[in-house]
ROVO-570130 format. One record per residue (C-alpha): y, x, z. Coordinates in Angstrom, 3 decimals. Layout:
<pts>
<pt <Y, X, Z>>
...
</pts>
This chain:
<pts>
<pt <50.494, -31.557, -0.721>>
<pt <49.111, -28.950, -3.027>>
<pt <46.196, -26.832, -1.868>>
<pt <47.320, -24.941, 1.213>>
<pt <45.266, -22.780, 3.536>>
<pt <45.330, -19.690, 5.691>>
<pt <44.313, -16.317, 4.376>>
<pt <41.070, -15.028, 5.812>>
<pt <41.118, -12.539, 8.679>>
<pt <38.527, -10.612, 10.634>>
<pt <38.545, -13.396, 13.220>>
<pt <36.848, -15.719, 10.755>>
<pt <33.498, -13.932, 10.864>>
<pt <31.661, -16.986, 12.107>>
<pt <32.229, -18.742, 8.784>>
<pt <30.653, -16.055, 6.619>>
<pt <27.246, -15.977, 5.042>>
<pt <26.583, -19.052, 2.907>>
<pt <24.805, -18.818, -0.428>>
<pt <26.491, -19.714, -3.701>>
<pt <25.755, -22.960, -5.499>>
<pt <22.996, -22.857, -8.028>>
<pt <23.102, -23.897, -11.688>>
<pt <22.011, -27.450, -10.915>>
<pt <25.105, -28.243, -8.821>>
<pt <28.579, -26.913, -9.550>>
<pt <27.730, -23.911, -11.705>>
<pt <29.644, -20.848, -10.672>>
<pt <31.769, -22.622, -8.077>>
<pt <30.791, -21.108, -4.690>>
<pt <30.098, -23.017, -1.507>>
<pt <32.472, -22.573, 1.443>>
<pt <31.154, -19.719, 3.565>>
<pt <30.484, -21.767, 6.652>>
<pt <27.535, -23.289, 8.434>>
<pt <28.142, -26.633, 6.691>>
<pt <26.189, -27.770, 3.650>>
<pt <28.018, -31.113, 3.595>>
<pt <31.582, -32.265, 4.052>>
<pt <32.532, -33.022, 7.667>>
<pt <35.718, -34.557, 9.080>>
<pt <37.042, -31.119, 9.988>>
<pt <37.307, -30.232, 6.307>>
<pt <40.291, -32.603, 6.150>>
<pt <41.988, -31.418, 9.323>>
<pt <44.296, -28.782, 7.903>>
<pt <42.659, -26.010, 9.946>>
<pt <40.071, -23.322, 9.392>>
<pt <37.478, -25.581, 7.742>>
<pt <40.073, -26.920, 5.297>>
<pt <41.146, -23.369, 4.505>>
<pt <37.558, -22.294, 4.004>>
<pt <36.831, -25.180, 1.632>>
<pt <39.930, -24.464, -0.429>>
<pt <39.607, -20.691, -0.611>>
<pt <35.846, -20.586, -1.149>>
<pt <35.401, -23.585, -3.459>>
<pt <38.547, -24.955, -5.067>>
<pt <40.486, -21.755, -5.722>>
<pt <37.528, -20.004, -7.438>>
<pt <36.820, -23.189, -9.399>>
<pt <40.356, -23.601, -10.768>>
<pt <41.996, -20.191, -10.307>>
<pt <45.472, -19.230, -11.434>>
<pt <48.352, -17.330, -9.848>>
<pt <50.298, -20.462, -8.905>>
<pt <47.383, -22.118, -7.116>>
<pt <46.511, -18.930, -5.261>>
<pt <49.971, -18.745, -3.698>>
<pt <48.904, -21.547, -1.327>>
<pt <52.348, -23.101, -1.005>>
<pt <52.950, -26.786, -0.254>>
<pt <54.233, -27.184, -3.795>>
<pt <53.822, -25.381, -7.112>>
<pt <57.020, -23.878, -8.523>>
<pt <56.803, -23.751, -12.319>>
<pt <59.226, -22.600, -15.001>>
<pt <59.273, -25.163, -17.799>>
<pt <58.435, -23.606, -21.135>>
<pt <56.854, -20.601, -19.353>>
<pt <60.273, -19.064, -18.741>>
<pt <61.597, -19.617, -22.253>>
<pt <65.355, -19.916, -22.748>>
<pt <66.935, -23.207, -23.710>>
<pt <69.081, -23.651, -26.814>>
<pt <72.193, -22.488, -24.933>>
<pt <70.500, -19.271, -23.857>>
<pt <69.896, -20.249, -20.223>>
<pt <66.499, -20.132, -18.603>>
<pt <64.584, -23.401, -18.601>>
<pt <64.701, -25.189, -15.224>>
<pt <62.196, -24.542, -12.465>>
<pt <60.053, -27.518, -11.562>>
<pt <58.487, -28.166, -8.145>>
<pt <55.294, -30.226, -8.292>>
<pt <53.124, -31.508, -5.453>>
<pt <50.447, -34.108, -4.732>>
<pt <48.997, -35.601, -1.550>>
<pt <46.522, -38.238, -0.377>>
<pt <47.005, -40.604, 2.578>>
<pt <44.193, -42.237, 4.547>>
<pt <45.901, -42.973, 7.881>>
<pt <44.324, -45.388, 10.338>>
<pt <45.853, -47.760, 11.428>>
<pt <47.852, -48.577, 8.320>>
<pt <50.849, -49.759, 10.356>>
<pt <52.113, -47.911, 13.419>>
<pt <55.337, -47.553, 15.461>>
<pt <57.873, -45.796, 13.276>>
<pt <56.119, -46.247, 9.961>>
<pt <53.107, -47.181, 7.878>>
<pt <50.925, -45.672, 5.186>>
<pt <53.515, -46.453, 2.489>>
<pt <56.437, -44.748, 4.214>>
<pt <54.141, -41.867, 5.126>>
<pt <53.057, -41.400, 1.504>>
<pt <56.628, -41.174, 0.237>>
<pt <57.949, -38.975, 3.043>>
<pt <54.975, -36.628, 2.983>>
<pt <55.406, -35.939, -0.721>>
<pt <59.204, -35.666, -0.608>>
<pt <58.964, -33.263, 2.320>>
<pt <56.526, -30.948, 0.561>>
<pt <59.092, -30.633, -2.224>>
<pt <62.077, -30.299, 0.102>>
<pt <60.659, -27.446, 2.216>>
<pt <60.132, -25.504, -1.004>>
<pt <63.864, -25.698, -1.656>>
<pt <63.548, -28.374, -4.341>>
<pt <65.647, -31.444, -5.006>>
<pt <63.036, -34.247, -5.205>>
<pt <63.472, -36.537, -8.209>>
<pt <60.437, -38.652, -9.130>>
<pt <57.195, -39.869, -7.574>>
<pt <53.931, -41.330, -8.837>>
<pt <51.505, -43.342, -6.713>>
<pt <47.844, -44.303, -7.081>>
<pt <46.322, -47.024, -4.888>>
<pt <42.629, -47.352, -4.042>>
<pt <42.276, -50.917, -2.737>>
<pt <39.282, -52.483, -1.033>>
<pt <38.241, -55.959, -2.111>>
<pt <39.513, -58.416, 0.499>>
<pt <42.669, -56.502, 1.412>>
<pt <45.477, -59.044, 1.760>>
<pt <48.226, -59.270, -0.828>>
<pt <50.785, -59.777, 1.969>>
<pt <49.910, -56.441, 3.583>>
<pt <49.986, -54.663, 0.223>>
<pt <53.413, -56.176, -0.444>>
<pt <54.586, -54.956, 2.976>>
<pt <53.448, -51.433, 2.086>>
<pt <55.200, -51.597, -1.290>>
<pt <58.477, -52.694, 0.352>>
<pt <58.191, -49.844, 2.832>>
<pt <57.627, -47.336, 0.031>>
<pt <60.662, -48.633, -1.842>>
<pt <62.829, -48.309, 1.273>>
<pt <61.616, -44.748, 1.838>>
<pt <62.298, -43.867, -1.805>>
<pt <65.836, -45.234, -1.497>>
<pt <66.412, -43.241, 1.690>>
<pt <65.151, -40.029, 0.071>>
<pt <67.005, -40.605, -3.198>>
<pt <63.874, -40.543, -5.369>>
<pt <62.419, -42.999, -7.883>>
<pt <58.784, -44.051, -8.155>>
<pt <58.241, -44.093, -11.928>>
<pt <54.501, -44.484, -12.568>>
<pt <51.199, -45.187, -10.850>>
<pt <47.673, -46.551, -10.961>>
<pt <45.550, -49.106, -9.104>>
<pt <41.788, -49.224, -8.574>>
<pt <39.687, -51.669, -6.523>>
<pt <36.398, -50.838, -4.794>>
<pt <33.750, -53.215, -3.424>>
<pt <34.192, -54.823, -0.039>>
<pt <32.883, -52.399, 2.592>>
<pt <33.121, -49.407, 0.218>>
<pt <36.645, -48.406, 1.214>>
<pt <38.970, -48.857, 4.172>>
<pt <41.609, -51.338, 3.027>>
<pt <43.866, -48.937, 1.134>>
<pt <44.173, -45.227, 0.324>>
<pt <47.279, -43.884, -1.440>>
<pt <47.722, -40.727, -3.492>>
<pt <51.258, -39.678, -4.372>>
<pt <52.610, -36.926, -6.606>>
<pt <56.173, -35.729, -6.809>>
<pt <58.386, -33.549, -8.953>>
<pt <61.748, -31.971, -8.280>>
<pt <64.008, -29.177, -9.468>>
<pt <64.546, -25.822, -7.745>>
<pt <67.953, -24.171, -8.266>>
<pt <67.852, -20.705, -9.759>>
<pt <68.205, -17.982, -7.169>>
<pt <66.449, -20.005, -4.457>>
<pt <63.186, -18.386, -3.388>>
<pt <61.347, -19.789, -0.366>>
<pt <57.788, -18.772, 0.423>>
<pt <55.445, -18.358, 3.373>>
<pt <54.897, -14.848, 2.017>>
<pt <58.525, -13.872, 2.710>>
<pt <58.691, -13.577, 6.519>>
<pt <59.774, -10.159, 7.806>>
<pt <59.648, -8.511, 11.255>>
<pt <62.811, -9.317, 13.160>>
<pt <63.198, -12.804, 11.663>>
<pt <63.564, -15.839, 13.918>>
<pt <61.396, -18.962, 13.841>>
<pt <63.071, -22.339, 14.292>>
<pt <61.784, -25.914, 14.532>>
<pt <63.824, -29.010, 13.756>>
<pt <62.662, -31.041, 16.760>>
<pt <59.903, -32.145, 19.097>>
<pt <56.284, -31.436, 18.231>>
<pt <53.357, -33.858, 18.094>>
<pt <55.196, -37.193, 17.949>>
<pt <53.381, -38.555, 14.892>>
<pt <49.852, -37.581, 15.843>>
<pt <50.146, -38.831, 19.413>>
<pt <51.704, -42.103, 18.219>>
<pt <48.711, -42.709, 15.942>>
<pt <46.222, -41.848, 18.669>>
<pt <48.021, -43.943, 21.289>>
<pt <47.757, -47.016, 19.038>>
<pt <44.039, -46.381, 18.492>>
<pt <43.324, -45.813, 22.179>>
<pt <45.703, -48.452, 23.578>>
<pt <47.752, -45.924, 25.541>>
<pt <51.081, -47.330, 26.782>>
<pt <54.180, -45.323, 27.684>>
<pt <57.207, -46.141, 29.831>>
<pt <59.343, -45.490, 26.764>>
<pt <58.373, -46.433, 23.219>>
<pt <56.910, -43.491, 21.335>>
<pt <57.291, -43.583, 17.561>>
<pt <56.118, -41.487, 14.668>>
<pt <58.717, -39.002, 13.455>>
<pt <57.933, -39.966, 9.839>>
<pt <61.106, -39.360, 7.801>>
<pt <62.255, -37.769, 4.535>>
<pt <63.604, -34.281, 5.274>>
<pt <65.631, -33.743, 2.111>>
<pt <68.998, -34.397, 3.791>>
<pt <68.184, -31.870, 6.512>>
<pt <66.949, -29.196, 4.098>>
<pt <70.087, -29.617, 1.960>>
<pt <72.289, -29.063, 5.007>>
<pt <70.245, -26.061, 6.105>>
<pt <70.297, -24.346, 2.722>>
<pt <74.018, -25.009, 2.259>>
<pt <74.798, -23.419, 5.610>>
<pt <72.263, -20.613, 5.370>>
<pt <71.026, -19.630, 1.889>>
<pt <69.195, -16.673, 3.442>>
<pt <66.367, -18.883, 4.759>>
<pt <63.128, -17.129, 3.848>>
<pt <60.627, -19.959, 4.349>>
<pt <60.330, -23.571, 5.397>>
<pt <57.217, -25.629, 6.029>>
<pt <56.470, -29.078, 7.457>>
<pt <53.788, -28.799, 10.176>>
<pt <51.615, -31.804, 9.309>>
<pt <47.820, -31.585, 9.684>>
<pt <46.937, -28.812, 12.116>>
<pt <50.425, -28.881, 13.622>>
<pt <52.759, -26.017, 14.446>>
<pt <50.014, -23.551, 15.351>>
<pt <48.162, -23.920, 12.065>>
<pt <51.209, -23.665, 9.801>>
<pt <52.386, -20.525, 11.614>>
<pt <48.924, -19.006, 11.233>>
<pt <49.184, -19.649, 7.493>>
<pt <52.585, -17.975, 7.419>>
<pt <51.482, -14.978, 9.490>>
<pt <48.490, -14.411, 7.262>>
<pt <50.394, -14.863, 3.989>>
<pt <53.285, -12.593, 5.034>>
<pt <51.031, -10.067, 6.810>>
<pt <53.141, -10.248, 9.956>>
<pt <52.703, -11.401, 13.529>>
<pt <54.392, -14.424, 15.088>>
<pt <55.344, -14.491, 18.763>>
<pt <56.365, -17.854, 20.248>>
<pt <57.997, -18.660, 23.566>>
<pt <56.225, -21.697, 25.026>>
<pt <59.245, -22.792, 27.060>>
<pt <61.349, -22.952, 23.876>>
<pt <59.027, -25.271, 21.919>>
<pt <60.354, -28.847, 22.289>>
<pt <57.694, -31.409, 23.270>>
<pt <58.404, -34.885, 24.646>>
<pt <57.138, -35.537, 28.161>>
<pt <55.111, -38.560, 27.023>>
<pt <53.533, -36.527, 24.211>>
<pt <52.611, -33.758, 26.627>>
<pt <51.158, -36.296, 29.080>>
<pt <49.124, -38.042, 26.369>>
<pt <47.795, -34.709, 25.108>>
<pt <46.686, -33.768, 28.618>>
<pt <44.970, -37.148, 28.970>>
<pt <43.193, -36.813, 25.614>>
<pt <42.393, -33.105, 25.890>>
<pt <44.694, -32.145, 23.014>>
<pt <47.170, -29.317, 22.488>>
<pt <50.544, -30.588, 21.172>>
<pt <50.964, -27.395, 19.148>>
<pt <48.026, -28.503, 16.975>>
<pt <49.090, -32.160, 16.627>>
<pt <50.569, -33.389, 13.335>>
<pt <54.225, -34.092, 12.626>>
<pt <55.608, -36.027, 9.648>>
<pt <59.358, -35.587, 10.017>>
<pt <59.774, -32.039, 11.321>>
<pt <59.931, -28.594, 9.760>>
<pt <59.802, -24.937, 10.697>>
<pt <62.125, -22.356, 9.207>>
<pt <62.113, -18.560, 9.147>>
<pt <65.466, -16.815, 8.820>>
<pt <66.922, -13.333, 9.411>>
<pt <67.912, -12.932, 13.072>>
<pt <71.654, -12.568, 12.404>>
<pt <71.700, -15.922, 10.592>>
<pt <69.664, -17.868, 13.149>>
<pt <72.616, -19.139, 15.256>>
<pt <74.385, -20.496, 12.151>>
<pt <71.218, -22.194, 10.943>>
<pt <70.558, -23.702, 14.373>>
<pt <74.072, -25.145, 14.454>>
<pt <73.603, -26.689, 11.001>>
<pt <70.278, -28.219, 11.996>>
<pt <71.639, -29.704, 15.214>>
<pt <74.510, -31.239, 13.281>>
<pt <72.060, -33.361, 11.268>>
<pt <70.429, -36.510, 12.760>>
<pt <66.928, -35.161, 12.056>>
<pt <67.666, -31.792, 13.682>>
<pt <69.437, -32.696, 16.916>>
<pt <66.624, -31.209, 19.009>>
<pt <66.218, -28.103, 16.864>>
<pt <65.389, -24.873, 18.674>>
<pt <64.708, -21.200, 18.121>>
<pt <61.116, -20.879, 19.326>>
<pt <60.040, -17.345, 18.465>>
<pt <60.202, -14.321, 16.261>>
<pt <58.383, -12.507, 13.507>>
<pt <56.924, -9.191, 14.687>>
<pt <55.191, -6.216, 13.128>>
<pt <52.535, -6.243, 15.859>>
<pt <49.223, -8.048, 15.384>>
<pt <49.694, -8.991, 11.676>>
<pt <48.031, -12.264, 10.756>>
<pt <48.086, -13.534, 14.344>>
<pt <50.223, -15.988, 16.311>>
<pt <50.726, -15.503, 20.049>>
<pt <52.328, -17.737, 22.683>>
<pt <54.175, -16.338, 25.695>>
<pt <54.168, -18.464, 28.842>>
<pt <54.894, -17.955, 32.532>>
<pt <51.312, -16.786, 33.076>>
<pt <50.998, -14.374, 30.165>>
<pt <50.439, -14.319, 26.429>>
<pt <47.618, -16.017, 24.526>>
<pt <46.527, -16.184, 20.913>>
<pt <47.069, -19.397, 18.940>>
<pt <44.282, -19.406, 16.384>>
<pt <43.970, -21.634, 13.347>>
<pt <42.437, -24.969, 14.407>>
<pt <38.678, -24.819, 13.875>>
<pt <38.124, -28.528, 13.225>>
<pt <39.779, -31.935, 13.418>>
<pt <41.601, -32.874, 16.633>>
<pt <42.856, -36.203, 15.305>>
<pt <41.109, -37.537, 12.183>>
<pt <42.935, -39.700, 9.648>>
<pt <46.470, -39.289, 10.934>>
<pt <48.075, -38.950, 7.495>>
</pts>
């Protein structure tokens, strides 16, 4: 995905106070304002440390209005808005990029190749784009088997065919044995956004409803169960899937959708914190309405995890005006990837920038994840 992070709030005071980098390092590019002078695993977790790194280092280094919007994709007008020869505006292009370092490479329901394609397609799709083309770069470790690389390539091709996209260019590099971890993949994608379609995490309004397309935490818990050797009575699989068919159905049935996002790293809680901060609204969830599989909930309890912070790779959240929520829910449930869709909460004017969760014992705050619950899950 493109750079994406929460906006800073008063609750982030513990990360303030670092000095800027001197002239012998990165020039005027400031250090993240945290207690860390080096990169830690939490900087890749999609939570507060990731946000801090992006907002305090990368955004000041590169700047620009598009980057600062912090969406999962950049929406760009080709020709800087110039008209084409027939007088129409040039098309709007959606552009995104993402890196994949999942461990293990192969897991129930997918592998690093399928994950790389779906993750990139989904970042385009939740921005309202029609994905068209992908690029892929492979970092290979010396000694990695050709048969496994071929298996990954076949999986990527199958995922491209399912999503209706074409992989058109790429690159390959090899690092010394022991200097990598078999294979890392970086993918970039482009698509077209129809005129008149405007989706953004800055667009949520009080009174809107929040919907999810299905159960939370399936991907992250699948990865962790393989690592830890946890067995279930029923087979648990990653939800890894291209969402473009679902987003098409949703937008056709309900063009009034204000925002969509796929809750990958950092899970549902983190992506809703990003939305609350960007839109300057509050989010109130109903815990009993959030779909979570029993085996996922049990594994999270065993591992000390919260399923609302666990990654998904084939689910999305949507924000829509209240009057349109029933129609959108019906459209989602009519699609194979949205059969377990649910309305899970609402956008409120209270507590702007915060997400709360109502349960049978009261209401608690869901903060942005501070670190990395499950490293290397995507």
